[in-house]
Every structure is written in C-alpha cells, then in structure tokens.
C-alpha positions as CSV (number, residue, x, y, z in Angstrom):
1,M,14.6,16.7,5.9
2,W,12.7,18.4,3.1
3,K,9.7,20.8,4.6
4,A,6.5,21.7,2.8
5,P,6.9,25.0,1.2
6,T,4.3,27.7,2.8
7,S,1.3,29.2,0.9
8,L,1.5,32.2,-0.8
9,P,-1.2,34.6,-0.6
10,F,-3.6,36.2,-3.1
11,G,-4.2,39.9,-3.2
12,D,-7.7,39.0,-2.0
13,G,-6.5,37.5,0.9
14,H,-6.9,33.9,0.1
15,A,-4.1,31.2,-0.1
16,A,-2.5,30.0,-3.2
17,E,-1.0,26.3,-2.5
18,A,3.0,26.1,-3.8
19,W,3.9,24.1,-6.6
20,V,6.5,21.3,-5.6
21,S,8.7,19.3,-7.9
22,I,9.3,15.4,-8.6
23,E,12.5,15.7,-6.3
24,Q,10.6,17.4,-3.2
25,I,7.6,14.8,-3.7
26,A,10.2,11.7,-3.7
27,E,11.3,13.0,-0.1
28,Y,7.9,14.0,1.1
29,L,6.7,10.4,0.5
30,G,9.8,8.6,1.2
31,V,10.0,6.7,-2.3
32,R,12.0,6.9,-5.5
33,K,11.6,9.8,-8.3
34,D,11.0,6.9,-10.5
35,S,7.9,5.8,-8.6
36,V,6.4,9.4,-8.6
37,Y,6.9,9.6,-12.6
38,R,5.3,6.1,-12.8
39,W,2.1,7.3,-10.9
40,I,1.9,10.5,-12.4
41,E,1.7,8.3,-16.2
42,N,0.0,5.3,-15.1
43,R,-1.9,5.9,-11.7
44,G,-3.0,9.3,-12.1
45,L,-1.2,11.4,-9.4
46,P,-2.3,14.9,-9.9
47,A,0.5,16.9,-11.8
48,Q,1.0,19.3,-14.0
49,K,4.0,19.7,-16.7
50,I,5.0,23.4,-16.3
51,G,7.9,23.8,-19.2
52,K,9.8,20.4,-19.3
53,L,9.3,19.7,-15.5
54,W,6.3,18.1,-13.5
55,K,5.3,19.9,-10.8
56,L,2.8,19.1,-7.9
57,K,0.5,20.4,-5.1
58,L,1.2,18.5,-1.4
59,S,-2.7,18.6,-0.8
60,E,-3.7,16.8,-4.3
61,V,-0.9,14.7,-3.4
62,D,-2.2,13.9,0.2
63,A,-5.5,13.2,-1.5
64,W,-4.5,10.8,-3.7
65,M,-2.4,8.7,-1.1
66,R,-5.6,8.8,0.9
67,S,-7.7,7.3,-2.0
68,G,-5.1,4.5,-2.0
69,G,-3.9,5.4,-5.6
70,R,-5.8,5.1,-8.6
71,K,-5.0,3.3,-11.9
72,R,-5.5,3.9,-15.7
73,P,-6.5,1.1,-17.6
74,G,-4.2,-1.0,-19.6
75,N,-1.4,-2.2,-17.1
76,E,-0.8,-5.7,-15.8
77,P,-1.0,-7.0,-12.5
78,L,1.9,-7.8,-10.6
79,S,2.8,-11.7,-10.4
80,P,1.2,-13.3,-7.6
81,V,4.6,-15.4,-6.7
82,L,6.0,-15.4,-2.8
83,T,9.6,-14.7,-2.8
84,V,10.9,-14.4,0.6
85,Q,14.3,-12.3,0.6
86,P,16.6,-11.1,2.9
87,G,14.8,-8.5,5.1
88,P,11.0,-8.1,5.9
89,T,8.6,-9.4,3.2
90,I,5.0,-8.6,3.0
91,L,1.9,-11.0,1.5
92,V,-0.6,-8.9,0.4
93,V,-3.9,-10.7,-0.2
94,D,-6.8,-9.2,-1.7
95,D,-9.4,-9.6,-4.7
96,D,-8.9,-5.8,-6.3
97,E,-6.3,-5.9,-8.7
98,V,-5.6,-2.1,-8.3
99,L,-5.2,-2.0,-4.7
100,R,-2.7,-4.9,-4.7
101,E,-0.7,-3.3,-7.3
102,T,-0.7,0.1,-5.3
103,V,-0.1,-1.4,-2.3
104,G,2.8,-3.8,-3.5
105,E,4.6,-0.7,-5.6
106,Y,4.3,1.5,-2.4
107,L,5.5,-0.9,-0.1
108,S,8.5,-2.0,-2.5
109,D,9.8,1.3,-2.4
110,Q,9.6,1.2,1.7
111,G,12.4,-1.5,1.7
112,Y,10.0,-4.3,1.8
113,S,10.2,-7.4,-0.4
114,V,6.4,-8.1,-1.8
115,A,4.2,-10.9,-2.6
116,H,0.6,-10.9,-4.0
117,A,-2.4,-13.1,-4.2
118,A,-5.8,-12.4,-5.3
119,D,-8.1,-14.5,-2.8
120,G,-7.2,-16.4,0.4
121,A,-7.3,-19.4,-1.3
122,E,-4.3,-18.3,-3.5
123,A,-2.2,-17.1,-0.7
124,L,-2.7,-20.6,1.5
125,A,-1.3,-22.3,-1.4
126,M,1.7,-19.9,-1.8
127,L,2.5,-20.3,2.1
128,R,2.0,-24.1,2.1
129,G,4.4,-24.4,-1.1
130,A,6.8,-21.7,0.4
131,Q,9.0,-24.6,1.9
132,G,9.8,-23.5,5.0
133,A,10.2,-19.8,3.8
134,R,7.4,-17.1,5.5
135,P,6.5,-13.8,4.7
136,S,7.1,-11.0,8.0
137,L,3.7,-10.4,7.2
138,I,0.1,-10.8,5.8
139,V,-1.8,-7.3,4.7
140,L,-5.5,-9.3,4.4
141,D,-9.1,-8.1,2.7
142,L,-11.6,-9.9,4.3
143,V,-14.3,-9.7,1.9
144,M,-12.8,-11.6,-1.1
145,P,-14.2,-14.6,-3.4
146,V,-13.2,-18.3,-3.1
147,M,-11.6,-18.0,0.2
148,D,-12.7,-14.3,2.0
149,G,-10.3,-13.5,4.9
150,W,-12.1,-14.8,7.7
151,Q,-11.9,-18.2,6.1
152,F,-8.2,-17.7,5.5
153,R,-6.9,-16.8,9.2
154,D,-9.3,-19.7,10.4
155,E,-6.6,-22.0,8.0
156,L,-3.8,-20.4,10.1
157,G,-4.8,-21.0,12.9
158,R,-5.0,-24.5,12.2
159,D,-1.2,-24.3,11.4
160,P,1.1,-23.8,14.1
161,V,3.7,-22.3,11.9
162,L,1.5,-20.4,9.6
163,G,-0.6,-19.0,12.4
164,A,2.2,-17.4,14.0
165,I,2.9,-14.8,10.8
166,P,0.7,-11.6,11.9
167,V,-2.1,-10.4,10.0
168,L,-2.8,-6.4,9.5
169,L,-6.5,-6.6,8.3
170,I,-8.1,-4.0,5.6
171,T,-11.6,-4.1,4.9
172,A,-14.4,-1.4,3.0
173,E,-17.1,-3.3,5.0
174,R,-18.1,-1.2,7.8
175,R,-21.0,-3.3,9.2
176,I,-18.2,-5.7,10.5
177,Q,-17.3,-4.4,14.0
178,L,-13.5,-4.4,13.9
179,T,-11.8,-1.9,15.9
180,G,-7.5,-2.1,16.9
181,P,-3.8,-1.4,15.6
182,D,-4.5,-4.3,13.3
183,V,-7.2,-3.1,11.1
184,L,-7.4,-0.4,8.5
185,W,-10.6,1.0,6.7
186,K,-10.9,1.6,2.6
187,P,-10.4,3.6,0.8
188,L,-6.8,2.6,2.3
189,D,-4.8,5.8,3.3
190,L,-1.4,4.5,2.4
191,G,0.4,6.4,4.8
192,L,-1.6,5.1,8.0
193,L,-0.7,1.7,5.9
194,R,3.0,2.6,6.0
195,D,3.1,3.3,9.7
196,A,1.0,0.0,10.7
197,V,3.5,-2.2,8.7
198,R,6.1,-0.4,10.4
199,R,4.7,-1.2,14.1
200,H,3.7,-4.6,13.2
201,L,7.2,-5.6,12.2
202,R,8.5,-4.2,15.0
203,D,6.5,-5.6,17.3
204,A,7.0,-9.0,15.9
205,P,8.6,-11.5,17.9
C-alpha cells in the first residue's frame, strides 16, 4: 500500500507539500489511472503538468474529493438506465446532474454497477420496469422536483419487494432533522460515501 509522502521544510520553517504522481493518486483513491486523467481534464481535479507528467498534491485532491468533484461544462450526462449485472448494483437518484455523474463514476471505479435517475418518479419507473432485477442499494437525494425523496420512500414502502432495498440518504437541507448511518450531507465527501456504501452492502440481508 502506497503511503503519503512527508512534507519538505522550507528554510523559514514552513513545510512545502510534496508533489505526487497520477499512479500514486490512483492508488490513494482506489481508482483507475484513467479516471484520474479524466477528472483532471473534465472535472477540475487540481493538477499541474511538469514536463510531460501530471503532478498533484494530496491536500488539494482531498479538498476536491470532499467537494464531491467539480465538472467542467460540455460533458454529456450518463444514461439513466437500470442495468443490474452480477455483483452489487447501486441506483443513484439525484436531480443534480453533476453530482449524479461524479458519484456514478466514483462508484464504478470502486467496482460497482451504477444506474442513474433524475428524480423519484424516474427511479420508480426504472425499478418497476426492471422485470424482477433489483439494485443492491439506492443512494437517494431528498429534495428533488417531480417526486422528492420522501415521496419516493413512501412509494417504496408500499411495495414489499422494493421496500426491502436499503436506502442511503444524501441531502444539503440542514433544516431536516436527520441523523444516523443512513444519512450523508452535501457537499458530499466521496470517501465517506464509499465507506457508507460498503457498510450498507455488508449489512444487507
């Protein structure tokens, strides 16, 4: 396992953070090198090209991760189709296209199959039209147009099969009184998301 480098001191006593490589960042985040390159080009992952090589700083990468990743304009959204393959499948339901795509790419790099929906109504239609296939986990935003997360959960609760799918809530609405392991707050920390997904899948029946 690669270990983060120590800082190098300046003459005035301040520490200068060491640069790290694409390979080291990929290992640090647990993703493919191609994803790191893609995030640099399309999502504003902080990096500097020194000669022919990209160099990054862990503190900047960590801050970018905590922000949920940024997206540069001009990229097409991922197709909102429920495709359940062997192994865990996660359905991400959020009206924020940037967050949906970022979370989807990140979870795909963690080895999961990912599907997307822009609101609760679209997600419900996808689930009901999946012909018996079900995701292993739903990552659900609460505040959305058309059908919000609360309504979506109510609809799931009326179906004994769909209601058994575990749900991980994500929201930026601090006025909502929610606590516990089933809630993550926006801006979304991708590392916390990864840990929560692993926990939910491990604890699922």
